[in-house]
C-alpha positions in Angstrom: -71.3 21.0 109.4 -67.9 20.1 107.8 -66.9 16.4 107.4 -64.2 16.7 110.0 -66.7 18.3 112.5 -69.0 15.3 111.9 -66.2 12.9 112.6 -65.4 14.7 115.9 -69.1 14.6 117.0 -69.2 10.9 116.1 -66.0 10.3 118.1 -67.4 12.3 121.1 -70.5 10.1 121.1 -68.3 7.0 121.0 -66.3 8.3 123.9 -69.4 8.9 126.0 -70.7 5.4 125.2 -67.3 3.9 126.3 -67.4 5.8 129.6 -70.9 4.5 130.2 -69.8 1.0 129.3 -66.8 1.1 131.7 -68.7 2.7 134.5 -71.7 0.4 134.3 -69.4 -2.7 134.0 -67.4 -1.6 137.0 -70.3 -0.6 139.2 -73.1 -3.0 138.3 -74.5 -5.2 139.5 -74.0 -4.3 143.2 -76.6 -5.2 145.8 -75.2 -2.5 148.0 -76.5 0.2 145.7 -80.0 0.5 147.2 -81.4 3.4 145.0 -81.1 1.3 141.8 -82.6 -2.2 141.7 -80.4 -5.1 140.7 -82.7 -5.7 137.7 -82.1 -2.2 136.4 -78.4 -2.4 137.1 -78.2 -5.6 134.9 -80.2 -3.9 132.2 -77.9 -0.9 132.2 -74.7 -3.0 132.2 -75.8 -5.2 129.3 -77.4 -2.3 127.5 -74.2 -0.3 127.4 -72.4 -3.3 125.7 -75.2 -3.7 123.2 -75.3 0.0 122.4 -71.6 0.2 121.8 -71.7 -2.8 119.5 -74.6 -1.3 117.6 -73.0 2.1 117.3 -69.7 1.0 115.9 -71.0 0.2 112.4 -72.8 3.5 112.3 -69.6 5.4 113.4 -67.5 3.8 110.7 -70.2 4.2 108.1 -70.3 8.0 108.8 -66.8 8.8 109.8 -64.9 6.8 107.2 -67.5 7.2 104.4 -68.0 3.4 104.1 -71.3 3.5 102.1 -71.3 -0.3 101.8 -72.1 -0.4 105.6 -75.3 1.6 105.1 -77.7 -1.4 105.7 -75.9 -2.6 108.8 -75.5 0.9 110.2 -79.1 2.0 109.8 -81.1 -1.3 109.8 -79.0 -4.4 110.6 -77.4 -3.4 113.9 -80.7 -2.0 115.4 -82.6 -5.0 114.2 -80.2 -7.9 115.1 -78.5 -6.3 118.2 -80.7 -3.8 119.8 -84.1 -5.5 119.2 -83.1 -8.8 121.0 -81.8 -6.7 123.9 -85.1 -4.9 124.2 -87.1 -8.1 124.0 -85.1 -10.3 126.4 -83.4 -7.9 128.7 -85.8 -4.9 128.9 -89.2 -6.7 128.7 -88.8 -10.4 129.6 -86.0 -10.2 132.2 -88.0 -8.0 134.7 -91.0 -10.2 134.3 -89.2 -13.5 134.8 -86.3 -12.3 137.0 -84.1 -15.0 135.3 -80.9 -13.3 134.0 -79.5 -16.6 132.7 -82.6 -17.1 130.5 -82.2 -13.6 129.1 -78.5 -14.2 128.3 -79.0 -17.7 126.9 -81.7 -16.7 124.5 -81.3 -13.0 124.1 -77.7 -13.4 122.7 -78.4 -16.1 120.1 -79.3 -13.7 117.3 -76.5 -11.2 118.1 -73.9 -14.0 118.3 -74.9 -15.2 114.8 -75.1 -11.7 113.5 -71.7 -10.5 114.8 -69.5 -12.5 112.4 -71.7 -11.4 109.5 -71.3 -7.8 110.6 -67.6 -8.2 111.1 -67.2 -9.7 107.7 -69.2 -6.9 106.1 -67.0 -4.3 107.9 -63.8 -6.0 106.8 -65.0 -6.2 103.3 -66.1 -2.5 103.3 -62.7 -1.4 104.7 -60.8 -3.6 102.2 -62.7 -2.2 99.2 -62.0 1.3 100.4 -58.3 0.9 100.9 -57.1 -1.7 98.4 -58.0 0.4 95.4 -56.2 3.6 96.2 -53.5 4.9 93.9 -50.0 3.5 94.2 -48.4 6.4 96.1 -50.7 5.8 99.1 -50.8 2.0 99.3 -48.4 1.7 102.2 -50.3 4.2 104.3 -53.6 2.8 103.2 -52.6 -0.7 104.3 -51.5 0.5 107.7 -54.8 2.4 108.2 -56.8 -0.6 107.0 -55.2 -3.0 109.6 -55.7 -0.4 112.4 -59.4 -0.3 111.6 -59.6 -4.1 111.7 -58.0 -4.0 115.2 -60.4 -1.3 116.3 -63.5 -3.0 115.1 -63.0 -6.7 116.0 -63.2 -6.5 119.9 -66.5 -4.7 119.9 -68.2 -6.9 117.4 -67.4 -9.9 119.6 -68.9 -8.4 122.7 -72.0 -10.4 122.4 -70.0 -13.6 122.2 -68.1 -12.6 125.3 -71.3 -12.1 127.2 -72.8 -15.4 126.0 -69.7 -17.4 127.0 -69.6 -15.5 130.3 -66.0 -14.4 129.8 -64.3 -12.9 132.9 -65.0 -9.2 133.1 -61.4 -7.9 133.3 -60.6 -9.9 130.1 -63.6 -8.5 128.3 -62.8 -4.9 129.4 -59.1 -5.1 128.4 -60.0 -6.6 125.0 -62.6 -4.1 124.2 -60.7 -1.1 125.5 -57.7 -2.1 123.4 -60.0 -1.7 120.4 -61.0 1.8 121.6 -57.3 2.8 122.0 -56.6 1.7 118.4 -59.7 3.6 117.3 -58.5 6.7 119.2 -55.2 6.5 117.4 -57.0 6.4 114.1 -59.1 9.4 115.0 -56.1 11.4 116.1 -54.2 10.4 113.0 -57.0 11.4 110.6 -57.7 14.7 112.5 -54.0 15.6 112.5 -53.7 15.0 108.8 -56.8 17.1 108.1 -55.5 19.9 110.2 -52.1 19.8 108.4 -53.8 19.9 105.0 -56.1 22.7 106.1 -53.1 24.7 107.5 -51.2 24.3 104.3 -54.2 25.4 102.3 -54.7 28.5 104.3 -51.0 29.3 104.1 -51.1 29.0 100.4 -54.2 31.2 100.2 -52.6 33.9 102.4 -49.5 33.8 100.3 -51.5 34.1 97.2 -53.5 37.0 98.5 -50.4 38.8 99.8 -48.7 38.3 96.4 -51.8 39.7 94.6 -51.9 42.6 96.9 -48.3 43.5 96.0 -49.0 43.0 92.3 -52.1 45.3 92.6 -50.1 48.0 94.3 -47.3 47.7 91.9 -49.7 48.0 88.9 -51.2 51.2 90.5 -47.7 52.6 91.0 -46.6 51.8 87.4 -49.5 53.8 85.9 -48.9 56.7 88.2 -51.7 56.4 90.9 -51.0 58.2 94.2 -51.2 56.3 97.5 -54.7 57.8 98.1 -55.8 56.9 94.6 -54.5 53.4 95.0 -56.5 53.0 98.2 -59.7 54.3 96.6 -59.1 52.2 93.5 -58.9 49.0 95.7 -62.2 49.9 97.4 -63.8 50.6 94.0 -62.7 47.2 92.8 -64.3 45.6 95.9 -67.6 47.2 94.9 -67.7 49.9 97.6 -69.9 53.0 97.1 -68.6 56.6 97.1 -70.4 57.2 100.4 -68.9 54.2 102.1 -65.4 55.2 100.9 -65.9 58.8 102.1 -67.0 57.7 105.5 -64.1 55.4 105.9 -61.5 57.9 104.8 -63.2 60.9 106.4 -63.6 62.8 103.2 -66.6 64.1 101.3 -68.4 62.2 98.5 -67.4 65.0 96.2 -63.7 64.5 97.0 -64.1 60.8 96.4 -65.7 61.5 93.0 -62.7 63.7 92.1 -60.2 60.9 93.0 -62.3 58.4 91.0 -62.3 60.7 87.9 -58.5 60.9 88.1 -58.2 57.1 88.5 -60.4 56.6 85.4 -58.4 59.1 83.4 -55.1 57.5 84.3 -56.2 54.0 83.6 -58.5 54.7 80.7 -61.3 52.7 82.4 -64.9 53.8 81.9 -66.5 51.9 84.8 -65.7 49.6 87.8 -65.6 46.4 85.7 -63.1 47.8 83.3 -61.0 49.1 86.2 -61.0 45.6 87.8 -59.8 44.2 84.4 -57.2 46.9 83.9 -55.7 46.5 87.4 -55.9 42.7 87.3 -58.3 42.5 90.3 -60.6 39.6 89.2 -58.5 36.9 90.8 -58.6 38.7 94.1 -62.4 39.2 93.8 -62.8 35.4 93.5 -60.7 34.8 96.7 -62.8 37.2 98.7 -66.1 35.4 97.8 -67.1 32.6 100.1 -66.8 29.1 98.6 -68.1 26.1 100.5 -66.2 22.9 100.1 -66.6 19.4 101.4 -66.0 15.8 100.6 -68.3 14.4 97.8 -71.6 13.0 99.0 -73.0 9.6 97.8 -75.8 11.3 95.8 -73.4 13.6 94.0 -71.0 10.8 93.3 -73.8 8.7 91.8 -74.8 11.6 89.5 -71.2 11.9 88.3 -70.8 8.1 87.7 -74.1 7.9 85.9 -72.8 10.5 83.3 -69.3 8.9 83.1 -70.9 5.5 82.4 -72.5 7.0 79.3 -68.9 7.0 77.9 -67.5 3.8 79.3 -68.3 1.2 82.1 -66.4 2.3 85.2 -64.6 -0.4 87.2 -65.2 -0.7 90.9 -61.6 0.1 91.7 -61.7 3.3 89.7 -65.0 4.3 91.5 -63.4 3.8 94.9 -60.3 5.8 93.9 -62.3 8.6 92.4 -64.4 8.9 95.5 -61.3 9.3 97.6 -60.1 12.3 95.5 -63.3 14.2 94.6 -64.7 17.1 96.5 -67.9 19.2 96.3 -67.9 23.0 96.1 -70.7 25.6 96.0 -70.1 29.0 94.5 -72.0 32.2 94.9 -73.5 34.0 92.0 -71.1 36.5 90.4 -67.7 35.0 91.3 -65.1 34.0 88.7 -63.7 30.5 89.0 -61.2 30.8 86.1 -59.6 34.1 84.9 -58.2 35.2 81.6 -54.6 34.1 81.2 -54.7 31.4 83.9 -54.1 27.7 83.5 -57.2 25.7 84.4 -55.8 23.4 87.1 -59.3 22.1 88.1 -62.1 20.5 86.1 -65.6 20.8 87.4 -68.7 18.7 87.0 -71.8 20.9 87.4 -74.5 19.3 89.6 -76.8 22.3 89.7 -76.7 26.0 88.7 -75.3 27.8 85.7 -71.8 28.8 84.6 -70.8 30.9 81.5 -67.7 31.1 79.4 -66.5 34.7 78.7 -64.2 36.0 76.0 -62.7 39.4 76.2 -62.4 41.7 73.2 -58.9 43.1 73.6 -59.7 46.3 71.7 -63.0 47.3 73.4 -62.5 45.3 76.6 -66.1 44.1 76.2 -67.0 40.7 77.5 -68.9 38.3 75.2 -70.6 35.1 76.4 -69.4 32.3 74.2 -70.8 29.2 76.1 -73.0 28.1 79.0 -72.6 25.0 81.1 -75.8 23.4 82.4 -76.1 20.6 85.0 -74.4 17.3 84.3 -71.8 18.8 82.0 -68.0 19.0 82.5 -66.7 22.5 82.8 -63.5 23.4 81.1 -62.2 25.7 78.4 -60.3 24.7 75.2 -57.4 25.2 75.3 -57.6 24.6 79.0 -57.7 21.8 81.5 -56.5 18.8 79.5 -53.8 20.6 77.5 -52.7 22.7 80.5 -52.4 25.7 78.2 -53.1 29.3 79.3 -56.8 29.9 79.0 -57.9 32.8 76.7 -61.3 32.8 78.3 -62.8 33.1 81.8 -65.5 31.1 83.6 -68.0 33.0 85.7 -70.8 31.8 88.0 -74.1 33.3 86.8 -76.3 31.4 89.2 -75.6 29.8 92.6 -73.9 26.6 91.6 -73.0 23.2 93.1 -70.1 21.3 91.5 -67.8 18.3 91.9 -64.2 18.9 91.1 -60.8 17.2 90.7 -57.3 18.7 90.1 -55.2 18.1 87.0 -52.5 16.5 89.2 -55.0 14.0 90.6 -56.4 13.3 87.2 -52.9 12.5 85.8 -52.3 10.2 88.8 -55.5 8.3 88.0 -54.5 8.0 84.3 -51.2 6.3 85.4 -53.1 3.7 87.4 -56.3 3.2 85.4 -56.3 2.7 81.6 -60.0 3.7 81.3 -59.3 7.2 82.5 -57.6 7.9 79.2 -60.7 6.7 77.4 -62.9 8.9 79.6 -60.6 11.9 78.8 -61.0 11.5 75.1 -64.8 10.8 75.3 -65.3 14.0 77.4 -63.2 16.1 75.0 -65.0 14.5 72.0 -68.4 15.3 73.4 -67.4 18.8 74.3 -66.0 19.4 70.7 -69.1 17.9 69.2 -71.4 20.3 71.1 -69.2 23.3 70.2 -69.1 22.4 66.6 -72.9 21.9 66.3 -73.4 25.3 68.0 -71.0 27.0 65.6 -72.8 25.4 62.7 -76.2 26.6 63.9 -74.9 30.1 64.4 -73.7 30.2 60.8 -76.5 28.3 59.0 -79.8 28.8 60.8 -82.0 31.8 61.0 -82.7 33.5 64.4 -86.1 31.9 64.4 -84.7 28.4 63.7 -81.9 28.9 66.4 -84.5 29.8 69.0 -86.7 26.8 68.2 -83.7 24.4 68.1 -82.6 25.5 71.6 -85.9 26.4 73.2 -85.6 24.0 76.0 -82.1 25.2 76.9 -83.2 28.8 76.6 -86.1 28.3 79.1 -83.5 27.1 81.6 -81.2 30.1 80.8 -83.9 32.8 81.0 -84.8 31.7 84.6 -81.2 32.1 85.7 -79.2 34.7 83.8 -79.4 38.0 81.9 -81.0 38.5 78.5 -77.8 40.1 77.0 -75.7 37.1 78.1 -78.1 34.7 76.3 -78.2 36.9 73.2 -74.4 36.8 73.0 -74.5 33.0 73.2 -77.2 32.8 70.6 -75.5 35.2 68.2 -78.3 37.7 68.0 -79.3 41.2 69.3 -80.9 41.3 72.7 -84.0 43.1 71.2 -84.4 40.3 68.7 -84.1 37.6 71.3 -86.6 39.5 73.5 -89.2 39.7 70.7 -88.8 36.0 70.0 -89.2 35.1 73.6 -92.4 37.2 73.9 -93.8 35.8 70.7 -93.3 32.2 71.8 -94.6 32.7 75.3 -97.7 34.3 73.8 -98.3 31.3 71.5 -97.9 28.9 74.5 -100.6 30.7 76.4 -103.0 30.4 73.5 
């Protein structure tokens, strides 16, 4: 379920609870309703109010990603709001029949807890919105005050009940909070829909442009319309049989067209054909990528690594969490192509990515680097210099990442001095690892290289091909295979 879907579900539950609160408040207690006892009517009327007050912190914790409210949402509200209701209104009130006693003593703890909860919610909202980057401060301040108005009436419901406030005053006050909350929900949903629509429009425009570029490339090298059609299907990985059935031609005719395509392009296989026709970007767009806002656990993993470089201020943590997203990529897709600017930097949470360099003479791909979990993924030159990349980044195993765009990173650098320090530390660490690896390739024997990187190799062997690892290790696949067999045999003995 996507984050916006969760927000809609949360709001739907809130709407149902509000309807129950208003209906029970309007109808109960009424002695003329004979099929429901007055005792049960009072329990339902008061229960709806308690339930609304207890649900509000959970709703804001989940819908607005206020992690500071986790204790109150999961433990505080049930313990200090719902438990007193169960004890005094559900169990003791039916036994004693004294509603005033239940109100007098059952609302003591909730009345003391309500200001604490209200203060915690205000503090959580302020932390979230006062540390956003400068371009959003006006909007953030408006949204923050709207949340204050939405929360306050419901937190004071217990106090209204204890002071026996007139019902119409209580209903108007609490429903005003709901109206403000509804405005917040509609505003956030509308903004999400606008951003999603813009993203899809950009994606469609990019695909349309790439489709035109692909067809123009095929036309420039002399492919016919039928050959262009078949070349596109080949680049998509379709089989001769599938193509023949779609175009109502025999497999032999398909093979004849393919031979002509290979002859005109000079390609020897489908991969070289994709590279020659510039199809790799399109392949990436066709592969499903799942994206969502960053989770607390993923964010904590990232911060833990960043704080090995420098202590991260609370303001920067809040700003970062606003901007970061998670993405999962399927095995086999390309997230950065040759000749592209790397406009996104990734932090790998799980999986495996490899850096690929293309030999311009042989068109052979060589694996020059692997990224393992808890490493920042970028090429050099690449993300930080915003130069055209001479290498590609491919997903060799199903991978989960956190990412941020270059524009967002630059915006953070303008507002937080420590971001510049983080940038240099990341680049320095990346350069150190690359330099050490290059030194090992030039100065160590294949046996020494294997032993030096045995732990990393064990991770790689479980997730990618032998020839990719051999490229990375600077040795022949047969040599690496023999070393692997030999050391596995020693481990068994």
